[in-house]
PyMOL CGO cylinders between C-alpha atoms (Angstrom):
from pymol import cmd
from pymol.cgo import CYLINDER

trace = [
    CYLINDER, -79.28, 26.29, 112.41, -79.87, 25.92, 108.67, 0.3, 1, 1, 1, 1, 1, 1,
    CYLINDER, -79.87, 25.92, 108.67, -77.44, 27.62, 106.26, 0.3, 1, 1, 1, 1, 1, 1,
    CYLINDER, -77.44, 27.62, 106.26, -77.48, 26.97, 102.51, 0.3, 1, 1, 1, 1, 1, 1,
    CYLINDER, -77.48, 26.97, 102.51, -79.76, 23.96, 103.21, 0.3, 1, 1, 1, 1, 1, 1,
    CYLINDER, -79.76, 23.96, 103.21, -77.08, 22.47, 105.49, 0.3, 1, 1, 1, 1, 1, 1,
    CYLINDER, -77.08, 22.47, 105.49, -77.76, 21.90, 109.16, 0.3, 1, 1, 1, 1, 1, 1,
    CYLINDER, -77.76, 21.90, 109.16, -74.93, 23.36, 111.25, 0.3, 1, 1, 1, 1, 1, 1,
    CYLINDER, -74.93, 23.36, 111.25, -74.22, 23.84, 114.92, 0.3, 1, 1, 1, 1, 1, 1,
    CYLINDER, -74.22, 23.84, 114.92, -75.43, 27.18, 116.27, 0.3, 1, 1, 1, 1, 1, 1,
    CYLINDER, -75.43, 27.18, 116.27, -72.94, 30.02, 116.15, 0.3, 1, 1, 1, 1, 1, 1,
    CYLINDER, -72.94, 30.02, 116.15, -71.96, 32.14, 119.12, 0.3, 1, 1, 1, 1, 1, 1,
    CYLINDER, -71.96, 32.14, 119.12, -74.04, 35.30, 119.53, 0.3, 1, 1, 1, 1, 1, 1,
    CYLINDER, -74.04, 35.30, 119.53, -72.60, 38.39, 117.88, 0.3, 1, 1, 1, 1, 1, 1,
    CYLINDER, -72.60, 38.39, 117.88, -72.60, 41.31, 120.32, 0.3, 1, 1, 1, 1, 1, 1,
    CYLINDER, -72.60, 41.31, 120.32, -74.79, 44.29, 119.48, 0.3, 1, 1, 1, 1, 1, 1,
    CYLINDER, -74.79, 44.29, 119.48, -73.26, 47.69, 118.74, 0.3, 1, 1, 1, 1, 1, 1,
    CYLINDER, -73.26, 47.69, 118.74, -73.42, 49.82, 121.88, 0.3, 1, 1, 1, 1, 1, 1,
    CYLINDER, -73.42, 49.82, 121.88, -70.87, 52.58, 122.44, 0.3, 1, 1, 1, 1, 1, 1,
    CYLINDER, -70.87, 52.58, 122.44, -69.95, 53.47, 118.86, 0.3, 1, 1, 1, 1, 1, 1,
    CYLINDER, -69.95, 53.47, 118.86, -66.44, 54.43, 119.86, 0.3, 1, 1, 1, 1, 1, 1,
    CYLINDER, -66.44, 54.43, 119.86, -62.90, 53.44, 118.93, 0.3, 1, 1, 1, 1, 1, 1,
    CYLINDER, -62.90, 53.44, 118.93, -62.57, 51.01, 121.85, 0.3, 1, 1, 1, 1, 1, 1,
    CYLINDER, -62.57, 51.01, 121.85, -65.60, 49.13, 120.55, 0.3, 1, 1, 1, 1, 1, 1,
    CYLINDER, -65.60, 49.13, 120.55, -63.98, 48.93, 117.10, 0.3, 1, 1, 1, 1, 1, 1,
    CYLINDER, -63.98, 48.93, 117.10, -60.91, 47.36, 118.69, 0.3, 1, 1, 1, 1, 1, 1,
    CYLINDER, -60.91, 47.36, 118.69, -63.08, 44.90, 120.63, 0.3, 1, 1, 1, 1, 1, 1,
    CYLINDER, -63.08, 44.90, 120.63, -65.01, 43.86, 117.52, 0.3, 1, 1, 1, 1, 1, 1,
    CYLINDER, -65.01, 43.86, 117.52, -61.78, 43.68, 115.53, 0.3, 1, 1, 1, 1, 1, 1,
    CYLINDER, -61.78, 43.68, 115.53, -60.41, 41.32, 118.17, 0.3, 1, 1, 1, 1, 1, 1,
    CYLINDER, -60.41, 41.32, 118.17, -63.51, 39.14, 117.95, 0.3, 1, 1, 1, 1, 1, 1,
    CYLINDER, -63.51, 39.14, 117.95, -63.37, 39.11, 114.15, 0.3, 1, 1, 1, 1, 1, 1,
    CYLINDER, -63.37, 39.11, 114.15, -59.69, 38.19, 114.27, 0.3, 1, 1, 1, 1, 1, 1,
    CYLINDER, -59.69, 38.19, 114.27, -60.44, 35.45, 116.81, 0.3, 1, 1, 1, 1, 1, 1,
    CYLINDER, -60.44, 35.45, 116.81, -63.24, 33.92, 114.71, 0.3, 1, 1, 1, 1, 1, 1,
    CYLINDER, -63.24, 33.92, 114.71, -61.02, 34.17, 111.63, 0.3, 1, 1, 1, 1, 1, 1,
    CYLINDER, -61.02, 34.17, 111.63, -58.30, 32.24, 113.45, 0.3, 1, 1, 1, 1, 1, 1,
    CYLINDER, -58.30, 32.24, 113.45, -60.83, 29.64, 114.62, 0.3, 1, 1, 1, 1, 1, 1,
    CYLINDER, -60.83, 29.64, 114.62, -61.85, 29.16, 111.00, 0.3, 1, 1, 1, 1, 1, 1,
    CYLINDER, -61.85, 29.16, 111.00, -58.21, 28.90, 109.95, 0.3, 1, 1, 1, 1, 1, 1,
    CYLINDER, -58.21, 28.90, 109.95, -57.58, 26.19, 112.58, 0.3, 1, 1, 1, 1, 1, 1,
    CYLINDER, -57.58, 26.19, 112.58, -60.71, 24.46, 111.30, 0.3, 1, 1, 1, 1, 1, 1,
    CYLINDER, -60.71, 24.46, 111.30, -59.06, 24.47, 107.88, 0.3, 1, 1, 1, 1, 1, 1,
    CYLINDER, -59.06, 24.47, 107.88, -56.01, 22.77, 109.44, 0.3, 1, 1, 1, 1, 1, 1,
    CYLINDER, -56.01, 22.77, 109.44, -58.30, 20.06, 110.86, 0.3, 1, 1, 1, 1, 1, 1,
    CYLINDER, -58.30, 20.06, 110.86, -60.03, 19.79, 107.48, 0.3, 1, 1, 1, 1, 1, 1,
    CYLINDER, -60.03, 19.79, 107.48, -56.73, 19.37, 105.61, 0.3, 1, 1, 1, 1, 1, 1,
    CYLINDER, -56.73, 19.37, 105.61, -55.42, 16.96, 108.25, 0.3, 1, 1, 1, 1, 1, 1,
    CYLINDER, -55.42, 16.96, 108.25, -58.48, 14.72, 107.97, 0.3, 1, 1, 1, 1, 1, 1,
    CYLINDER, -58.48, 14.72, 107.97, -58.04, 14.28, 104.23, 0.3, 1, 1, 1, 1, 1, 1,
    CYLINDER, -58.04, 14.28, 104.23, -54.28, 13.94, 104.58, 0.3, 1, 1, 1, 1, 1, 1,
    CYLINDER, -54.28, 13.94, 104.58, -54.79, 11.04, 107.01, 0.3, 1, 1, 1, 1, 1, 1,
    CYLINDER, -54.79, 11.04, 107.01, -56.91, 9.24, 104.43, 0.3, 1, 1, 1, 1, 1, 1,
    CYLINDER, -56.91, 9.24, 104.43, -53.86, 9.19, 102.14, 0.3, 1, 1, 1, 1, 1, 1,
    CYLINDER, -53.86, 9.19, 102.14, -51.52, 7.80, 104.78, 0.3, 1, 1, 1, 1, 1, 1,
    CYLINDER, -51.52, 7.80, 104.78, -51.12, 4.29, 106.12, 0.3, 1, 1, 1, 1, 1, 1,
    CYLINDER, -51.12, 4.29, 106.12, -50.73, 3.78, 109.88, 0.3, 1, 1, 1, 1, 1, 1,
    CYLINDER, -50.73, 3.78, 109.88, -48.86, 6.71, 111.34, 0.3, 1, 1, 1, 1, 1, 1,
    CYLINDER, -48.86, 6.71, 111.34, -46.73, 6.90, 114.43, 0.3, 1, 1, 1, 1, 1, 1,
    CYLINDER, -46.73, 6.90, 114.43, -47.57, 9.62, 116.91, 0.3, 1, 1, 1, 1, 1, 1,
    CYLINDER, -47.57, 9.62, 116.91, -44.48, 11.56, 115.76, 0.3, 1, 1, 1, 1, 1, 1,
    CYLINDER, -44.48, 11.56, 115.76, -45.46, 11.31, 112.07, 0.3, 1, 1, 1, 1, 1, 1,
    CYLINDER, -45.46, 11.31, 112.07, -48.98, 12.47, 112.90, 0.3, 1, 1, 1, 1, 1, 1,
    CYLINDER, -48.98, 12.47, 112.90, -47.56, 15.37, 114.90, 0.3, 1, 1, 1, 1, 1, 1,
    CYLINDER, -47.56, 15.37, 114.90, -45.15, 16.32, 112.09, 0.3, 1, 1, 1, 1, 1, 1,
    CYLINDER, -45.15, 16.32, 112.09, -47.96, 16.42, 109.51, 0.3, 1, 1, 1, 1, 1, 1,
    CYLINDER, -47.96, 16.42, 109.51, -50.13, 18.47, 111.82, 0.3, 1, 1, 1, 1, 1, 1,
    CYLINDER, -50.13, 18.47, 111.82, -47.30, 20.91, 112.59, 0.3, 1, 1, 1, 1, 1, 1,
    CYLINDER, -47.30, 20.91, 112.59, -46.60, 21.31, 108.86, 0.3, 1, 1, 1, 1, 1, 1,
    CYLINDER, -46.60, 21.31, 108.86, -50.26, 22.04, 108.10, 0.3, 1, 1, 1, 1, 1, 1,
    CYLINDER, -50.26, 22.04, 108.10, -50.47, 24.44, 111.03, 0.3, 1, 1, 1, 1, 1, 1,
    CYLINDER, -50.47, 24.44, 111.03, -47.79, 26.61, 109.41, 0.3, 1, 1, 1, 1, 1, 1,
    CYLINDER, -47.79, 26.61, 109.41, -49.71, 26.91, 106.14, 0.3, 1, 1, 1, 1, 1, 1,
    CYLINDER, -49.71, 26.91, 106.14, -51.65, 30.03, 105.22, 0.3, 1, 1, 1, 1, 1, 1,
    CYLINDER, -51.65, 30.03, 105.22, -55.41, 29.91, 104.88, 0.3, 1, 1, 1, 1, 1, 1,
    CYLINDER, -55.41, 29.91, 104.88, -55.08, 30.13, 101.09, 0.3, 1, 1, 1, 1, 1, 1,
    CYLINDER, -55.08, 30.13, 101.09, -52.62, 27.25, 100.88, 0.3, 1, 1, 1, 1, 1, 1,
    CYLINDER, -52.62, 27.25, 100.88, -54.80, 25.11, 103.13, 0.3, 1, 1, 1, 1, 1, 1,
    CYLINDER, -54.80, 25.11, 103.13, -57.81, 25.87, 100.96, 0.3, 1, 1, 1, 1, 1, 1,
    CYLINDER, -57.81, 25.87, 100.96, -55.91, 24.94, 97.80, 0.3, 1, 1, 1, 1, 1, 1,
    CYLINDER, -55.91, 24.94, 97.80, -54.73, 21.66, 99.37, 0.3, 1, 1, 1, 1, 1, 1,
    CYLINDER, -54.73, 21.66, 99.37, -58.28, 20.77, 100.34, 0.3, 1, 1, 1, 1, 1, 1,
    CYLINDER, -58.28, 20.77, 100.34, -59.63, 21.66, 96.90, 0.3, 1, 1, 1, 1, 1, 1,
    CYLINDER, -59.63, 21.66, 96.90, -57.03, 19.36, 95.35, 0.3, 1, 1, 1, 1, 1, 1,
    CYLINDER, -57.03, 19.36, 95.35, -58.28, 16.44, 97.50, 0.3, 1, 1, 1, 1, 1, 1,
    CYLINDER, -58.28, 16.44, 97.50, -62.07, 16.76, 97.37, 0.3, 1, 1, 1, 1, 1, 1,
    CYLINDER, -62.07, 16.76, 97.37, -64.85, 18.53, 95.62, 0.3, 1, 1, 1, 1, 1, 1,
    CYLINDER, -64.85, 18.53, 95.62, -66.28, 21.04, 98.05, 0.3, 1, 1, 1, 1, 1, 1,
    CYLINDER, -66.28, 21.04, 98.05, -69.99, 21.86, 97.67, 0.3, 1, 1, 1, 1, 1, 1,
    CYLINDER, -69.99, 21.86, 97.67, -70.24, 25.12, 95.70, 0.3, 1, 1, 1, 1, 1, 1,
    CYLINDER, -70.24, 25.12, 95.70, -72.00, 27.12, 98.44, 0.3, 1, 1, 1, 1, 1, 1,
    CYLINDER, -72.00, 27.12, 98.44, -69.33, 26.14, 100.98, 0.3, 1, 1, 1, 1, 1, 1,
    CYLINDER, -69.33, 26.14, 100.98, -66.54, 26.85, 98.50, 0.3, 1, 1, 1, 1, 1, 1,
    CYLINDER, -66.54, 26.85, 98.50, -68.00, 30.32, 97.85, 0.3, 1, 1, 1, 1, 1, 1,
    CYLINDER, -68.00, 30.32, 97.85, -68.04, 31.04, 101.58, 0.3, 1, 1, 1, 1, 1, 1,
    CYLINDER, -68.04, 31.04, 101.58, -64.49, 29.72, 101.96, 0.3, 1, 1, 1, 1, 1, 1,
    CYLINDER, -64.49, 29.72, 101.96, -63.25, 31.95, 99.13, 0.3, 1, 1, 1, 1, 1, 1,
    CYLINDER, -63.25, 31.95, 99.13, -65.05, 34.97, 100.60, 0.3, 1, 1, 1, 1, 1, 1,
    CYLINDER, -65.05, 34.97, 100.60, -63.72, 34.14, 104.09, 0.3, 1, 1, 1, 1, 1, 1,
    CYLINDER, -63.72, 34.14, 104.09, -60.18, 33.96, 102.73, 0.3, 1, 1, 1, 1, 1, 1,
    CYLINDER, -60.18, 33.96, 102.73, -60.57, 37.33, 101.03, 0.3, 1, 1, 1, 1, 1, 1,
    CYLINDER, -60.57, 37.33, 101.03, -62.15, 38.95, 104.10, 0.3, 1, 1, 1, 1, 1, 1,
    CYLINDER, -62.15, 38.95, 104.10, -59.64, 37.43, 106.56, 0.3, 1, 1, 1, 1, 1, 1,
    CYLINDER, -59.64, 37.43, 106.56, -56.72, 38.71, 104.50, 0.3, 1, 1, 1, 1, 1, 1,
    CYLINDER, -56.72, 38.71, 104.50, -58.34, 42.13, 104.22, 0.3, 1, 1, 1, 1, 1, 1,
    CYLINDER, -58.34, 42.13, 104.22, -58.99, 42.20, 107.97, 0.3, 1, 1, 1, 1, 1, 1,
    CYLINDER, -58.99, 42.20, 107.97, -55.37, 41.34, 108.74, 0.3, 1, 1, 1, 1, 1, 1,
    CYLINDER, -55.37, 41.34, 108.74, -53.72, 43.63, 106.20, 0.3, 1, 1, 1, 1, 1, 1,
    CYLINDER, -53.72, 43.63, 106.20, -55.94, 46.53, 105.13, 0.3, 1, 1, 1, 1, 1, 1,
    CYLINDER, -55.94, 46.53, 105.13, -59.00, 46.98, 107.35, 0.3, 1, 1, 1, 1, 1, 1,
    CYLINDER, -59.00, 46.98, 107.35, -57.73, 49.93, 109.39, 0.3, 1, 1, 1, 1, 1, 1,
    CYLINDER, -57.73, 49.93, 109.39, -56.01, 51.49, 106.38, 0.3, 1, 1, 1, 1, 1, 1,
    CYLINDER, -56.01, 51.49, 106.38, -59.18, 51.34, 104.30, 0.3, 1, 1, 1, 1, 1, 1,
    CYLINDER, -59.18, 51.34, 104.30, -61.26, 52.74, 107.15, 0.3, 1, 1, 1, 1, 1, 1,
    CYLINDER, -61.26, 52.74, 107.15, -58.79, 55.33, 108.43, 0.3, 1, 1, 1, 1, 1, 1,
    CYLINDER, -58.79, 55.33, 108.43, -61.12, 58.27, 107.84, 0.3, 1, 1, 1, 1, 1, 1,
    CYLINDER, -61.12, 58.27, 107.84, -64.11, 56.37, 109.25, 0.3, 1, 1, 1, 1, 1, 1,
    CYLINDER, -64.11, 56.37, 109.25, -62.15, 55.67, 112.43, 0.3, 1, 1, 1, 1, 1, 1,
    CYLINDER, -62.15, 55.67, 112.43, -61.77, 59.38, 113.20, 0.3, 1, 1, 1, 1, 1, 1,
    CYLINDER, -61.77, 59.38, 113.20, -65.27, 60.48, 112.17, 0.3, 1, 1, 1, 1, 1, 1,
    CYLINDER, -65.27, 60.48, 112.17, -66.47, 62.65, 115.09, 0.3, 1, 1, 1, 1, 1, 1,
    CYLINDER, -66.47, 62.65, 115.09, -70.13, 61.83, 114.36, 0.3, 1, 1, 1, 1, 1, 1,
    CYLINDER, -70.13, 61.83, 114.36, -69.44, 58.09, 114.95, 0.3, 1, 1, 1, 1, 1, 1,
    CYLINDER, -69.44, 58.09, 114.95, -71.22, 57.26, 111.67, 0.3, 1, 1, 1, 1, 1, 1,
    CYLINDER, -71.22, 57.26, 111.67, -67.94, 55.97, 110.26, 0.3, 1, 1, 1, 1, 1, 1,
    CYLINDER, -67.94, 55.97, 110.26, -67.36, 53.84, 113.33, 0.3, 1, 1, 1, 1, 1, 1,
    CYLINDER, -67.36, 53.84, 113.33, -70.81, 52.29, 112.94, 0.3, 1, 1, 1, 1, 1, 1,
    CYLINDER, -70.81, 52.29, 112.94, -69.92, 51.34, 109.35, 0.3, 1, 1, 1, 1, 1, 1,
    CYLINDER, -69.92, 51.34, 109.35, -66.75, 49.68, 110.64, 0.3, 1, 1, 1, 1, 1, 1,
    CYLINDER, -66.75, 49.68, 110.64, -68.59, 47.86, 113.41, 0.3, 1, 1, 1, 1, 1, 1,
    CYLINDER, -68.59, 47.86, 113.41, -71.22, 46.52, 111.01, 0.3, 1, 1, 1, 1, 1, 1,
    CYLINDER, -71.22, 46.52, 111.01, -68.50, 45.28, 108.67, 0.3, 1, 1, 1, 1, 1, 1,
    CYLINDER, -68.50, 45.28, 108.67, -66.81, 43.53, 111.60, 0.3, 1, 1, 1, 1, 1, 1,
    CYLINDER, -66.81, 43.53, 111.60, -70.11, 41.97, 112.69, 0.3, 1, 1, 1, 1, 1, 1,
    CYLINDER, -70.11, 41.97, 112.69, -70.59, 40.66, 109.14, 0.3, 1, 1, 1, 1, 1, 1,
    CYLINDER, -70.59, 40.66, 109.14, -67.12, 39.11, 109.17, 0.3, 1, 1, 1, 1, 1, 1,
    CYLINDER, -67.12, 39.11, 109.17, -67.68, 37.51, 112.58, 0.3, 1, 1, 1, 1, 1, 1,
    CYLINDER, -67.68, 37.51, 112.58, -70.87, 35.93, 111.24, 0.3, 1, 1, 1, 1, 1, 1,
    CYLINDER, -70.87, 35.93, 111.24, -69.19, 34.80, 108.00, 0.3, 1, 1, 1, 1, 1, 1,
    CYLINDER, -69.19, 34.80, 108.00, -66.21, 33.22, 109.77, 0.3, 1, 1, 1, 1, 1, 1,
    CYLINDER, -66.21, 33.22, 109.77, -68.37, 31.39, 112.33, 0.3, 1, 1, 1, 1, 1, 1,
    CYLINDER, -68.37, 31.39, 112.33, -70.83, 30.05, 109.75, 0.3, 1, 1, 1, 1, 1, 1,
    CYLINDER, -70.83, 30.05, 109.75, -68.07, 28.97, 107.38, 0.3, 1, 1, 1, 1, 1, 1,
    CYLINDER, -68.07, 28.97, 107.38, -66.28, 27.21, 110.23, 0.3, 1, 1, 1, 1, 1, 1,
    CYLINDER, -66.28, 27.21, 110.23, -69.47, 25.32, 111.12, 0.3, 1, 1, 1, 1, 1, 1,
    CYLINDER, -69.47, 25.32, 111.12, -70.06, 24.44, 107.46, 0.3, 1, 1, 1, 1, 1, 1,
    CYLINDER, -70.06, 24.44, 107.46, -66.63, 22.85, 107.03, 0.3, 1, 1, 1, 1, 1, 1,
    CYLINDER, -66.63, 22.85, 107.03, -67.19, 20.93, 110.27, 0.3, 1, 1, 1, 1, 1, 1,
    CYLINDER, -67.19, 20.93, 110.27, -70.05, 19.12, 108.51, 0.3, 1, 1, 1, 1, 1, 1,
    CYLINDER, -70.05, 19.12, 108.51, -67.58, 17.79, 105.94, 0.3, 1, 1, 1, 1, 1, 1,
    CYLINDER, -67.58, 17.79, 105.94, -64.38, 16.96, 107.78, 0.3, 1, 1, 1, 1, 1, 1,
    CYLINDER, -64.38, 16.96, 107.78, -65.93, 15.59, 110.98, 0.3, 1, 1, 1, 1, 1, 1,
    CYLINDER, -65.93, 15.59, 110.98, -67.26, 12.69, 108.90, 0.3, 1, 1, 1, 1, 1, 1,
    CYLINDER, -67.26, 12.69, 108.90, -63.68, 11.80, 107.99, 0.3, 1, 1, 1, 1, 1, 1,
    CYLINDER, -63.68, 11.80, 107.99, -62.42, 12.20, 111.56, 0.3, 1, 1, 1, 1, 1, 1,
    CYLINDER, -62.42, 12.20, 111.56, -65.15, 9.80, 112.75, 0.3, 1, 1, 1, 1, 1, 1,
    CYLINDER, -65.15, 9.80, 112.75, -63.45, 7.06, 110.72, 0.3, 1, 1, 1, 1, 1, 1,
    CYLINDER, -63.45, 7.06, 110.72, -60.50, 7.52, 113.08, 0.3, 1, 1, 1, 1, 1, 1,
    CYLINDER, -60.50, 7.52, 113.08, -62.66, 7.49, 116.22, 0.3, 1, 1, 1, 1, 1, 1,
    CYLINDER, -62.66, 7.49, 116.22, -62.75, 11.26, 116.63, 0.3, 1, 1, 1, 1, 1, 1,
    CYLINDER, -62.75, 11.26, 116.63, -66.39, 12.13, 117.28, 0.3, 1, 1, 1, 1, 1, 1,
    CYLINDER, -66.39, 12.13, 117.28, -68.01, 15.33, 118.49, 0.3, 1, 1, 1, 1, 1, 1,
    CYLINDER, -68.01, 15.33, 118.49, -68.34, 13.71, 121.93, 0.3, 1, 1, 1, 1, 1, 1,
    CYLINDER, -68.34, 13.71, 121.93, -64.64, 12.79, 121.93, 0.3, 1, 1, 1, 1, 1, 1,
    CYLINDER, -64.64, 12.79, 121.93, -63.73, 16.37, 121.04, 0.3, 1, 1, 1, 1, 1, 1,
    CYLINDER, -63.73, 16.37, 121.04, -65.91, 17.77, 123.83, 0.3, 1, 1, 1, 1, 1, 1,
    CYLINDER, -65.91, 17.77, 123.83, -64.36, 15.33, 126.32, 0.3, 1, 1, 1, 1, 1, 1,
    CYLINDER, -64.36, 15.33, 126.32, -60.84, 16.33, 125.24, 0.3, 1, 1, 1, 1, 1, 1,
    CYLINDER, -60.84, 16.33, 125.24, -61.70, 20.03, 125.53, 0.3, 1, 1, 1, 1, 1, 1,
    CYLINDER, -61.70, 20.03, 125.53, -63.08, 19.47, 129.03, 0.3, 1, 1, 1, 1, 1, 1,
    CYLINDER, -63.08, 19.47, 129.03, -59.94, 17.56, 130.05, 0.3, 1, 1, 1, 1, 1, 1,
    CYLINDER, -59.94, 17.56, 130.05, -57.72, 20.33, 128.71, 0.3, 1, 1, 1, 1, 1, 1,
    CYLINDER, -57.72, 20.33, 128.71, -59.79, 22.91, 130.57, 0.3, 1, 1, 1, 1, 1, 1,
    CYLINDER, -59.79, 22.91, 130.57, -59.55, 20.94, 133.81, 0.3, 1, 1, 1, 1, 1, 1,
    CYLINDER, -59.55, 20.94, 133.81, -55.79, 20.65, 133.32, 0.3, 1, 1, 1, 1, 1, 1,
    CYLINDER, -55.79, 20.65, 133.32, -55.61, 24.40, 132.79, 0.3, 1, 1, 1, 1, 1, 1,
    CYLINDER, -55.61, 24.40, 132.79, -57.59, 24.99, 136.01, 0.3, 1, 1, 1, 1, 1, 1,
    CYLINDER, -57.59, 24.99, 136.01, -55.39, 22.64, 138.02, 0.3, 1, 1, 1, 1, 1, 1,
    CYLINDER, -55.39, 22.64, 138.02, -52.23, 24.47, 136.87, 0.3, 1, 1, 1, 1, 1, 1,
    CYLINDER, -52.23, 24.47, 136.87, -53.83, 27.87, 137.34, 0.3, 1, 1, 1, 1, 1, 1,
    CYLINDER, -53.83, 27.87, 137.34, -55.00, 27.05, 140.86, 0.3, 1, 1, 1, 1, 1, 1,
    CYLINDER, -55.00, 27.05, 140.86, -51.77, 25.27, 141.93, 0.3, 1, 1, 1, 1, 1, 1,
]
cmd.load_cgo(trace, "trace")
């Protein structure tokens, strides 16, 4: 998939609007929140990659401490840390800034700002809300894929490749299944 002349991994499909009811708003809100959190964790990985470049050999505990510290940072703080380390391409920086603004709005003001839309008996207001949520889901997924193109290059210097990540995810999933089915 090509975005801003950058080749990125395909994003997950965004569900179509179907029922135009309050339950669908909650479902889309959940998906928007999920994709926003995925992006935020991508920012942790981004910050961690550039933090590792500044460090000499780390013990497993030191690595874990740095990661835990970054994981507690807000999206905005992570973004500022990254901006202080590298120059982010302008198109990606614009998407990151917009994602930060939209993620904060989603978490703090979305339902307040759309309170009257939510109770519109014609469902027109709900459709407005659902389209806004679809737009945020798209933005968060694309921005997450765009930052992958930058920080994965750094992680590769430490032996962390896309294949390695997929293998680790599969191992974690198999571990989950073995516990679940025990």
